[in-house]
N, C-alpha and C positions, 0 to 999 in steps of 0.2 A: 433823405431818401437815399438809399444805397443806389449804386448804380448796377447796371446789368452785369457787369464783370464780377462785382461784389457777390451777387446772388449766384452767379455759376460758380465762383470759388467755394461759396458756403454750400452749395448743393453738391460740388465735387468732394469736399471735405467729409459731408455727412455720408456720401455714397462710399467713400474710401473707409470711413470709420466702420459702416456697416459690412463691408467686404472683409475687412480685417477681422471683424467678430465672428463672420461666417466661416473664415477660414481657421480661426482659432478653435471655434468649436468642432470644426472637421477633424482637425488634428489632435484634437483632445478626445474625439470619439474613437479615432483610429488607435491611439495610443492606449486607450482603455481597453478596447477590444483585444489588440495585440497582448496586454498584460493579463487580461482575463484568460486568453488561450495559453500563454505561457505558465499561468498558475494553475490552470487545470491540466496541463501535461505534467507538470512537476509533482501535482499531486496523484496523478495516474501512475506516475514512475515510482513514486514512494509507495505507494498502496501495492503495487505489484511486488515491489521489492520485500515489503513486509510480508506479504502473503507468502512468497517464495521461502522466506525465513522460517514462516510458521510450519510450512509444509515439510521443509528440511527437518526441522525440530521434531514435528510429529513423526516422521518416519523413523527417525533415530530413536525416538521413545517406543515406537511398536517393535522395532528390531530388538531393543532392550528388553522389553517384556517377553518376546518370543524366546530370546535367549535364557531368560530366568524361568519360563515355563519349562522349556526343553530340560534344563539342569535339575528342576524339581521332578519332573517326570522321570528323569534317569535315577536320580536318587530314591525316589519313593519304590521304583521296581527294584533297585538293590537291597533297599531296606526290607521290603516284602519277602524278597528270595532269601535273606539272611534270617528272618523270623520264621519262614517256612522250614529251612533247614534246622534251626534251632529245635522247633517242635518235633521235626522228624527225629532228630537226635534224642530229644527227651521221651518220645514213644518208643524208641528202641531200648532205652536204658530202663524203663517201667517193665 
C-alpha cells in the first residue's frame, strides 16, 4: 500500500503532465494563429502586387492601342485626301 507521500507525488506528476499538455496546446494554438495571420498577410500582399502589375500592363496596352488608332486615323485621313486630290486631277484632265 503506497504511502501518502507517494500518492501526493503521483497526483503532482499527473497534474504537472496535464499542465504541460495544456501549455503545449496553448503554444501550438498561438503559433498556428500567428502562422495563419502571416500567411494571409503574405497572400494579400502578393495578390495586391500582382493586381498592380496587371493594371500597369493593361494601362500600357490601352495606351499602345490608342497610339495605334491615332496613327491609323491620321493615315486614313492622309490617304483619303490623296485619293480626293487624284480624283480631282483626273476630273480636270478629262
